[in-house]
N, C-alpha and C positions, 0 to 999 in steps of 0.2 A: 528822361533818367527818373529810373527807381532807385531811389536810397530808403534807407533807415539808420535807424540813429545805431550806433554801437549797442545800446541797451535794448533798443526793440529787436536789433538780428538776435542776439542771445535770448530773449524770450520768444520770437518765432522758432528759432532751431532747439530750442528745449520743448514747446509745444509737439513739434515736426516729429523727434527725438519720441520724445513719451507715444506720440500717436500711434508712429510707425511698431513699438515696443508692446502695445496695447494688439494690434491689429496683426503683425505678421506670423501669417501662417492659417489665417483663416482663409478658409477659399471659397467660402459660399455665408451670405448674409443671412444673420434671423436676429428674433431677440436677443438670443446669449452673443453673439459676437456683430462688431460693424466689420465693413468690407476691408480691406485691405487696405493702406492709403499708401504702401512703398514708392509704384508707377508715380503719384503725384505729388508724395515728399519729395522726391529725386527733381521734378518739374520747380516745385515752390522751393528748395533751395537754392537751386539755381534763381528765381526772381529773388528774393528777397534778400540772402545771407550772400556778402561778399566775399569770405577771405574762401579761398580756393579748397583750401586743407577740409575745406566742410565737405566737399566728397567725397574724400576718400572715407574719412569717418563713418559717415552715416554708410559708405558701402559696408565697411567693419563691420558696422553694429547688426547691416541688415545678414553679415557672413558668420556671425557668432549666435545672431537667434537661431539663425535655422541651425547651424552645428547643437546647439544646447537642446533645439526641437529632435534632432533626428538620434540625438548622441544620449539625452535623457529625458524627454518626455512623451518619448514612446511612438513619433511622428516616423512617417515611411520614410523610408529617405528614398523614396520612387525616382525625382527631381535632380536630386544628388549626382549628376554623371558629370564626365568631361565636360560636357555641354556648358557646365553650369558659370564660365568661364563668360558666354554671351550674354551675363546679364550686368556687364561691364559697360559692354558700347551699349546694348538697352538700355540701363540709368543713365549711362553717358547723355544721350540724344538727350531724354527728358530734360536734363540738366542744362545742357547747352542750349537745349528751347530755351530753358526761363533763362540764362541767362543774356539773348538774344533778345529776348523780349523787353528784361530790364531794362539794355541800353536805349530801346524805341519807345519807351512808355510815355504815354500821357492820359490824364483821368478824362477818357474821350469813349464815347456810344463808336467809337472807328476803333478805335485801340480794343474795345473788349473782342467786337467780329472780328478782327483780326487773330487776335487769338486765341478765339476757337478752330478757326481753321488752322493757326501756325499748332496746337495741339493737337487738333484731329490730324494731322502731315506727321507731327513728331512723333504721336504715340503709335502710330502705322509703321512707320519705322522703328519705334522697338520693338511693337511685338514679333516683326519680319526675325530679327537679332535674335529675342530669348524663345520664342515660338522653333523659329527654323532653328536655332541654334539646336535647340532639345531636339529637336523632327530627326533633324538630319546628322546629328554628329555627336548625341548622347547614349547611342551603341544600346535604343531602348526596342529598335523597330528592324526589323532584318530586311529586308525591303525597301525604303521612303523611296516616297516616290510625290515628286508636281501637283500631282491629282489627287492622291490621300492629304497630303499638306496644303492642298485647297482648303479641302472637307473637313480635317479641323480646325483651320484657319477661323473658317464661318461660325464650326460651332462655341470652338474658346472665347474671340477674340471680342464678340460683342460684352462678356462675361467683366474682361475687363475694361471697356467704354464704361460699364456703366456706376465700375468704383472711380475711376478717374471723376467718371462726371460726379459723382455724389462728393467728392473730397474737393475737387477745382469750385464745383457750385457752394460748397459750404465756405472755402477760401473767399471768393468771390463776392458773398454778401457779410463777410469779416471784412473785408477790403472798402469797400463802397461806406460800411459804417463807422469806420474808423476815416476815413478819408475824409468825411460829409461832416463829421463830430472836429476832426482836427478842423479845416474851412470855415465850419461855426465859431469854435473857438476865436480862429485869428480874428474875425469879420466884429468879436465882441469887443477885441482888445483896441 
């Protein structure tokens, strides 16, 4: 099982919150903007942070950032529809995937391979909730069809996977570096 000290959990939580604040609402990576960490953030808090209240706290932070963006920062409110509530099961899927993985964690290559597969499945389910909810229940499309949804999924989902892979790649490198440093410190002691 993956467990961090309370101090490390606080540090990880603060870093994730700051990254969400820095990247929420940027839809295209460029020199000026990092890709959104939102989806990866929910997976990572599930993986690293034990208190359950962190999930609704991060949901609240995301909602507050979205509210600020559309109310005060001049961002389009196109995505704010009755389907906004579908982000709860979308993000919840990623959070639960992180929590499940934390319970079955071991520092092995096998865990890494299992994680990649598990994250791929969880992100696909999450995408179905968020994009499917928006497309079918957001009220922005007059006659939604499965065919048109499939076309949109093929167009937009790869970008979500790129964002997820970017942030989870950084998290993996950081995790391995800290794990190896901790092992080296223990070996010296």
